[in-house]
KEZANU-79077 format. One record per residue (C-alpha): x negated, y negated, z negated. Coordinates in pm, whole numbers, padded with zeros to 5 digits, always signed. Example, Ala and Ser with C-alpha at 12.3 -4.5 7.8 and 13.67 -1.06 7.14 Angstrom:
BEGIN
-01230+00450-00780-01367+00106-00714
// end
This chain:
BEGIN
+00264+02077+05199+00196+01956+04862+00191+01602+04785-00128+01445+04871-00400+01383+04525-00707+01213+04611-00879+01032+04859-01131+01147+05088-01451+00896+04944-01774+01017+04886-01902+01231+04687-02203+01092+04521-02565+01307+04382-02585+01431+04030-02214+01351+03863-02227+01639+03676-02574+01898+03612-02912+01700+03598-02899+01789+03215-03024+02135+03331-02817+02456+03340-02611+02670+03618-02477+02350+03726-02806+02156+03837-02896+02421+04066-02894+02461+04381-02610+02521+04644-02868+02719+04792-02936+02985+04562-02566+03063+04580-02401+02991+04959-02712+03061+05164-02922+02803+05335-02684+02705+05636-02362+02688+05409-02577+02447+05190-02700+02237+05467-02350+02166+05577-02215+02052+05207-02508+01887+05189-02387+01605+05486-02116+01553+05238-02369+01428+04956-02339+01828+04739-02608+01955+04677-02580+02110+04349-02347+02377+04180-02219+02080+03990-02136+01854+04254-01965+02099+04448-01714+02233+04155-01666+01804+04145-01574+01799+04498-01140+01803+04392-00929+01920+04676-00793+01609+04821-00438+01786+04861-00270+02096+04822-00083+02365+05083+00172+02562+04985+00216+02903+05215+00608+02931+05238+00767+03232+05111+00693+03579+05305+00825+03608+05587+00956+03883+05857+00807+03852+06202+01153+03913+06356+01313+03597+06084+01045+03301+06215+01193+02989+06394+01019+02755+06552+00868+02446+06375+00867+02691+06022+00555+02663+05827+00565+03049+05752+00334+03303+05581+00345+03716+05720+00164+03991+05643+00173+04232+05965-00151+04415+06171-00370+04313+06451-00308+04478+06708-00501+04397+06957-00751+04043+07047-00883+03846+07360-01203+03590+07387-01134+03401+07777-01244+03072+07884-00974+02806+07929-00892+02780+08289-00900+02388+08320-01091+02270+08106-01460+02304+07948-01413+02555+07591-01273+02910+07512-00979+03091+07403-00924+03338+07132-00589+03524+07170-00470+03777+06863-00165+03961+06865-00073+04104+06580+00260+04330+06444+00479+04443+06184+00554+04749+06427+00833+04585+06575+00781+04261+06660+00467+04041+06804+00389+03729+06722+00047+03570+06871-00209+03388+06736-00460+03178+06938-00755+02966+06839-00940+02735+07041-01323+02647+07029-01580+02477+07233-01771+02756+07355-01659+03175+07293-01978+03176+07028-01795+02939+06797-01528+03190+06845-01655+03487+06740-01684+03519+06392-01265+03489+06388-01275+03760+06616-01503+03969+06438-01293+03927+06125-00912+04007+06319-01008+04350+06415-00736+04557+06562-00612+04828+06287-00666+04580+06030-00411+04413+05834-00397+04042+05718-00170+03771+05583-00143+03482+05805-00024+03113+05737+00071+02846+05976+00360+02681+06201+00600+02851+06435+00483+02674+06775+00639+02777+07146+00403+02940+07452+00560+03065+07718+00852+03153+07556+00683+03353+07305+00624+03286+06921+00245+03154+06799+00069+03054+06493-00225+02813+06627-00516+02823+06439-00358+02989+06133-00510+03036+05733-00548+03390+05726-00711+03661+05477-00753+04007+05605-00756+04336+05349-00957+04652+05386-00689+04874+05134-00341+04849+04967-00531+04709+04694-00624+04404+04884-00312+04349+05031-00147+04357+04705-00436+04103+04542-00311+03852+04851+00058+03898+04837+00005+03752+04495-00193+03503+04552+00094+03427+04891+00316+03234+04616-00003+03033+04506-00131+02671+04675-00347+02668+04875-00655+02356+04766-00753+02103+05098-01093+02030+05054-01176+01669+05254-01423+01817+05522-01653+01723+05768-01779+01815+06129-02014+02037+05954-01821+02252+05743-01398+02312+05779-01173+02303+05451-01136+02710+05422-01549+02718+05450-01551+02447+05118-01258+02672+04913-01520+02956+04997-01809+02823+04894-01572+02708+04565-01496+03084+04488-01852+03172+04524-01976+02941+04230-01656+02965+04015-01636+03322+03953-02029+03318+03785-01967+03102+03548-01837+03089+03185-01717+02872+02942-02054+02783+02819-02205+02672+03176-01968+02399+03200-02017+02045+02980-01677+01890+02825-01738+01526+02828-01400+01477+02603-01374+01483+02267-01145+01768+02111-00914+01523+01960-00864+01299+02249-00812+01605+02407-00541+01751+02204-00390+01369+02200-00369+01391+02519-00271+01714+02601-00513+01806+02778-00708+02147+02881-01071+02205+02857-01335+02118+03146-01416+02526+03226-00999+02580+03234-00930+02268+03460-01209+02385+03696-01001+02685+03773-00660+02516+03756-00794+02309+04044-00970+02531+04254-00729+02835+04190-00381+02717+04105-00139+02986+04017+00157+02686+04053+00174+02300+04125+00210+02280+03741-00172+02375+03708-00380+02139+03967-00108+01881+03864-00245+01917+03477-00615+01972+03571-00589+01657+03763-00479+01419+03522-00730+01602+03276-01007+01474+03540-00833+01154+03597-00915+01111+03188-01215+01246+03214-01352+00952+03442-01223+00749+03291-01315+00836+02935-01720+00899+03089-01687+00522+03271-01535+00364+02981-01823+00484+02744-02109+00432+02967-01978-00004+02912-01901+00069+02566-02278+00158+02480-02409-00157+02735-02214-00328+02536-02314-00168+02181-02644-00175+02290-02641-00551+02387-02432-00687+02048-02696-00493+01867-02959-00717+01950-03005-01065+01790-02929-01390+01967-02942-01761+01866-02647-01890+01763-02606-02211+01934-02297-02388+01686-02157-02688+01814-02308-03036+01708-02105-03371+01644-02244-03668+01828-02423-03451+02087-02441-03442+02474-02127-03218+02497-01977-03519+02279-02074-03788+02509-01998-03595+02787-01605-03555+02715-01612-03910+02641-01754-04006+02973-01467-03721+03156-01234-03941+03392-00958-03650+03307-00766-03426+03059-00859-03089+03022-00608-02921+03093-00464-02663+02799-00640-02350+02933-00979-02468+02977-00916-02611+02596-00822-02294+02491-01098-02079+02617-01369-02367+02548-01253-02327+02204-01322-01982+02220-01674-02029+02414-01782-02258+02100-01733-01949+01891-01891-01708+01974-02180-01908+02091-02203-02064+01699-02270-01663+01647-02594-01510+01626-02515-01196+01795-02479-01225+02225-02136-01407+02387-02051-01148+02622-01761-01276+02869-01615-01298+03229-01410-01622+03303-01172-01556+03538-00910-01808+03678-00761-01909+04016-00926-02094+04301-00976-02483+04192-00856-02387+03828-01167-02588+03665-01428-02284+03513-01700-02530+03638-01677-02792+03351-01590-02499+03108-01887-02343+03235-02096-02660+03173-01962-02770+02821-02062-02410+02733-02404-02514+02834-02406-02883+02641-02282-02663+02329-02621-02437+02375-02874-02815+02467-02769-02931+02225-02845-02699+01982-03240-02704+02131-03175-02441+02412-03155-02441+02721-02921-02274+02999-02950-02168+03407-02658-02113+03666-02727-01857+03882-02530-01913+04205-02545-01678+04541-02560-01889+04782-02807-02195+04796-02497-02382+04987-02339-02297+04631-02591-02371+04441-02641-02756+04601-02236-02790+04457-02296-02672+04174-02597-02939+04109-02366-03260+04325-02073-03158+04063-02346-03101+03740-02484-03475+03841-02208-03610+03893-01994-03525+03608-02287-03590+03355-02394-03890+03554-02682-04085+03366-02644-03799+03077-02816-03556+03325-03115-03787+03394-03271-03861+03003-03609-03946+03069-03567-04141+03396-03484-04486+03490-03099-04584+03356-03101-04233+03218-02891-04186+02876-03138-04138+02527-02903-03885+02468-02892-03686+02732-03153-03385+02934-03254-03291+03289-03090-03095+03548-03298-02953+03785-03220-02681+04119-03469-02408+04204-03400-02250+04541-03640-02046+04719-03589-02285+05035-03712-02584+04821-04081-02774+04946-04368-02704+04697-04387-03016+04569-04011-02992+04489-04045-02633+04387-04350-02715+04173-04139-03008+03959-03870-02803+03865-04095-02512+03774-04292-02743+03546-03920-02863+03394-03795-02577+03347-04112-02414+03154-04178-02711+02917-03812-02737+02829-03738-03104+02979-03481-02915+03174-03210-02837+02951-02998-02686+03267-03145-02490+03483-02956-02422+03812-03053-02173+04151-03040-01906+04359-03235-01567+04328-03510-01763+04320-03408-01783+03921-03505-01438+03961-03871-01457+04023-04138-01394+03712-04299-01745+03835-04012-01890+03678-03998-01904+03310-03733-02062+03112-03847-02010+02734-03573-02138+02523-03308-01991+02733-02988-01923+02528-02708-01911+02768-02703-01737+03109-02412-01848+03348-02347-01644+03705-02120-01757+03941-01880-01502+04164-02014-01199+03978-01926-01006+04222-02218-01109+04447-02471-00988+04210-02508-00672+04056-02614-00589+03666-02929-00545+03702-02954-00869+03865-02758-01058+03572-02968-00842+03320-03336-00964+03535-03217-01390+03403-03136-01261+03089-03448-01042+03038-03647-01399+03086-03543-01529+02716-03728-01369+02436-03457-01351+02244-03120-01226+02443-02936-01534+02548-02549-01551+02583-02374-01428+02869-02088-01596+03073-02000-01442+03372-01739-01644+03637-01531-01517+03931-01310-01717+04120-01153-01430+04276-00854-01330+04039-00910-00950+03927-00619-00730+03825-00673-00597+03473-00704-00266+03509-00979-00341+03752-01151-00595+03464-01150-00258+03222-01365-00050+03476-01571-00313+03670-01630-00554+03350-01572-00333+03074-01872-00453+02892-01730-00819+02912-01437-00985+02728-01205-01137+02929-01106-01493+02944-00824-01626+03273-00741-01982+03339-00452-02027+03574-00307-02414+03544-00450-02597+03761-00602-02926+03680-00333-03228+03659-00337-03441+03965-00445-03171+04225-00228-03120+04481-00301-02765+04628-00163-02589+04972+00204-02655+05027+00191-02464+05353+00054-02125+05408+00162-01965+05815+00040-01740+06040+00031-01805+06352+00036-01472+06605-00294-01587+06867-00033-01492+07167+00164-01735+07095+00005-02041+07325+00252-02285+07176+00206-02211+06864-00156-02248+06870-00167-02545+07090+00037-02723+06759-00183-02548+06559-00467-02773+06724-00215-03130+06793-00086-03086+06341-00465-03085+06285-00482-03359+06456-00237-03556+06274-00428-03426+05962-00741-03664+06107-00516-03963+06219-00452-03957+05831-00745-03952+05714-00771-03613+05634-01032-03338+05694-01041-03020+05809-01176-02655+05785-01193-02447+06127-01335-02104+05919-01457-01804+06204-01526-01509+06069-01860-01514+06281-02164-01696+06391-02216-01623+06751-02045-01405+07015-02336-01136+06998-02302-01052+06625-02619-01118+06541-02654-01359+06228-02971-01275+06108-03209-01617+06186-03562-01488+06031-03635-01428+05627-03418-01656+05390-03604-01600+05061-03344-01654+04833-03253-01317+05064-02914-01510+05153-02845-01405+05531-02816-01036+05371-02565-01149+05160-02396-01393+05389-02435-01078+05744-02190-00893+05557-01929-01115+05465-01949-01340+05806-01992-01055+06039-01619-00898+05929-01507-01109+05677-01552-00877+05358-01607-00519+05265-01280-00281+05417-01266-00486+05736-01589-00227+05800-01409+00018+05790-01135-00056+05983-01394-00153+06242-01540+00193+06250-01184+00376+06285-01065+00167+06535-01258+00240+06880-01429-00082+06976-01262-00152+07334-00916-00192+07215-01011-00501+06902-01025-00851+07106-01316-01042+07056-01380-01222+06713-01431-01610+06728-01753-01767+06722-01863-02109+06547-02062-02092+06847-01815-02072+07138-01514-02236+06909-01767-02559+06846-01767-02657+07173-01366-02539+07282-01261-02768+07003-01459-03067+07065-01297-03025+07413-00936-03001+07365-00761-03327+07434-00584-03299+07151-00941-03362+06926-01009-03647+07197-01279-03930+06984-01310-03631+06707-01666-03575+06583-01647-03221+06553-01964-03024+06371-02092-02703+06241-02160-02512+05922-02335-02192+05884-02610-01955+05733-02845-01949+05994-02898-02348+05943-03171-02441+05776-03116-02576+05415-03137-02993+05534-02892-02932+05783-02615-02776+05615-02683-03082+05325-02633-03276+05641-02347-03085+05750-02143-03099+05460-02263-03485+05407-02129-03631+05712-01787-03338+05665-01721-03548+05324-01794-03861+05474-01557-03854+05718-01807-03876+05980-01771-03583+06107-01405-03485+05955-01383-03131+06115-01621-02894+06074-01621-02559+06226-01802-02312+05951-01807-01916+05878-01742-01832+05538-02056-02010+05397-01823-02260+05265-01563-01966+05101-01686-02063+04771-01725-02404+04531-01795-02654+04804-01548-02882+04698-01399-03233+04964-01145-03361+04799-00973-03493+05124-01017-03165+05251-00640-03134+05403-00608-02870+05611-00792-02578+05709-00755-02299+06052-00866-01976+05970-00895-01790+06324-00881-01416+06333-00763-01416+05985-00703-01042+06003-01092-00998+05989-01120-01122+05617-00979-00954+05313-00706-01126+05073-00923-01222+04810-01149-01412+05082-00852-01577+05284-00777-01652+04888-01063-01820+04834-01081-02033+05173-00737-02150+05147-00912-02321+04784-01126-02477+04955-00852-02779+05045-00627-02911+04819-00838-03012+04595-00729-03373+04598-00434-03588+04571-00267-03564+04942-00088-03145+04967-00313-02951+05240-00183-02676+05501-00366-02328+05595-00294-02193+05895-00432-01832+05940-00464-01732+06304-00408-01352+06397-00380-01062+06685-00265-00832+06391+00135-00716+06511+00396-00720+06354+00491-00512+06139+00173-00364+06112-00001-00327+05793-00278-00631+05862-00012-00849+05980+00192-00729+05587-00079-00844+05438-00133-01208+05612+00245-01138+05527+00207-01133+05196-00142-01398+05142+00143-01647+05367+00374-01591+05074+00227-01726+04789-00095-01936+04652-00080-01700+04306-00441-01542+04348-00367-01267+04025-00020-01165+04234-00262-01161+04535-00492-00969+04356-00231-00705+04308-00159-00652+04651-00501-00623+04765-00518-00321+04502-00242-00151+04716-00360-00214+05010-00729-00151+04989-00883+00214+04867-01031+00142+04454-01392+00220+04565-01422-00070+04730-01342-00281+04432-01537-00035+04186-01795-00104+04430-02221-00088+04315-02198-00450+04326-01984-00523+04047-02024-00234+03836-02376-00171+03871-02368+00152+03913-02241+00380+04205-01884+00493+04169-01843+00849+04034-01453+00786+04035-01256+01030+04284-00926+01064+04135-00865+00779+03942-00621+00516+04003-00680+00176+03858-00373+00081+03965-00199+00381+03892-00359+00451+03591-00372+00181+03378-00240+00392+03086-00534+00679+03110-00774+00315+03123-00686+00144+02816-00629+00454+02609-00952+00602+02693-01137+00256+02675-00929+00228+02328-01116+00557+02264-01441+00559+02397-01493+00197+02215-01408+00361+01934-01647+00663+01930-01874+00450+02001-01885+00257+01745-01943+00549+01515-02188+00721+01712-02374+00477+01939-02583+00744+02088-02285+01009+02135-02520+01268+01921-02190+01423+01853-02046+01456+02199-02354+01647+02384-02143+01715+02665-02043+01318+02664-02407+01198+02671-02481+01394+02967-02200+01295+03156-02265+00982+03061-02682+00966+03202-02573+01133+03475-02325+00954+03616-02569+00600+03569-02771+00521+03818-03151+00425+03757-03103+00110+03760-02804+00095+03530-02965+00353+03297-03302+00134+03259-03049-00174+03223-02907+00039+02886-03252+00082+02774-03420-00318+02818-03082-00366+02666
// end
């Protein structure tokens, strides 16, 4: 068999062809209604969709063999005549069996086909009529002392010319397509052949500029489609695969370059730094020195904010690296220049944490106009969907009047009633929780395009940053602030080793007795798995449902692939809470809870009690994953750690060790040693370097989980491109696409590319391009 070359993946409609022409035609016109319906279940509706449904791998027919030379276990291809065929019901189970005897005049071999019923085999019986000659490919096995080929690939021919043609094809690779229950791979192969032979070069758009193809030795699109679907040699399909990887990278980078160029073409208000302003006063009251990384990134932001073109920058950094301080200094620079800044957070817990952090860092500088407030200060307000009417009205008024220089909020900031008239900077925290259209909805509130700073505490490999955030420039913080002890120990605890588990709770008691705090994290709230408890005005329950129930997108895939009865029940807050309270090791220790079902007031009380030490142990879901900052938290126990992704585990671990005392993290799991899941947890325990874990995560996960719509703001049309191994292709495409868009923003000289870019963007992302 040939090497695997393309994973089975979702194939979005309208990747090519919506601009008109043969590729836009419905497949039903070419292959019939029944086959078209089956193809539709794979997302294939147009001729273009079908041609971009690439083979997953290629099989090798093997050399033509004589029937007398066949050996058990060999993969063979033979030419022989059908001697007889018979369909009969199976003896000991439901279903039917078709046996076909083929002969070369001397030897006899049996072909065997199984079906759910007689009708499912009649197609093969009609094609394999006695007297016809055919070419048969399969693995040789033994049945009751006779050689057989089980479910072989085959083709029959009516005359000698057809036989000669078949022999010629015998040496060619056989494309194997991602298929489904509704349609087998051979039927897809037949459908592709039916449409491919009717096209000419003018029917296939060419998105790659000619000079780029020459530079990288790539065939044109029409030639590459023939090479990938009907290759004569392994070299042809490999060349075609290379071409389509370049194409996917180039189309994506062109779209991102257009988005960036469109945004940069809009004027922005320059917000230069001002001496003697709020930011200078803020720097003077900071109780710590900025790290070198914070100073360097701050200088870049200061320069870009001072320009009359929109800043578009991604700030990524290790958990606890001080991104909030960097962002706050940028916001204060904008306030000094007469503007306002908005900080968008994905959950109320994180928004409220940001408010507490900002208020604590700014002190009187955040209380202008209030008793004790600094005269040179500003106002900081919070706006969330669950606020009371009076508090909400005051926050809206402060934002609309310009009195509030900084507005912190959740999705509620996107509401039409929220007015921020002189919005100069938008800061989006935890960008992976938002789409492009959401961050743009906030930017659209300004009369003039505001500057944009996107933050993520999930380290992003460079290739992913170039694909998911290709319209943004990237800054990185790696250095942790001085004085933070961090997590010194991370250990994987096998759940079946009861003494290890007992020791976990004894160790937790020691931390509490020493004045520490401890998180116990569960993957779900209730044992029944129902999380949503009513409508959340911020849409927060919806976001938490995905992460609290299964711990990350990649775990959803695992749940689907694994039978429910084979998986142990997940730990739930409602079960773990009484269990901990009853443990002898924790007698006398108050244990609280924290999750998305609690009201905002209950969440505030829970976190306040935990921070103060009144409740030194808190059982929580991933609602504490980001932003929560309790310096005295020195221990975390993650139950069912195998239910979480690597990046999420790293985020959770970042909630401890934020003070001067070293912290410990214990990951309890039922995963079997040697499994991929256990490998992932071992990688987590082996390093605190989030960037190293991000690379490991990328190796263990499918790229589609990372390049989803929530990050890129578009449906992923990447089928062949591998962000881990195709870094050179992505880099080359990015450079060339940016140069091209700089010369020709509308891609007027590259009609095929313009059409492909338009087809590959969903409606929301296309609207983004129009707005910016």
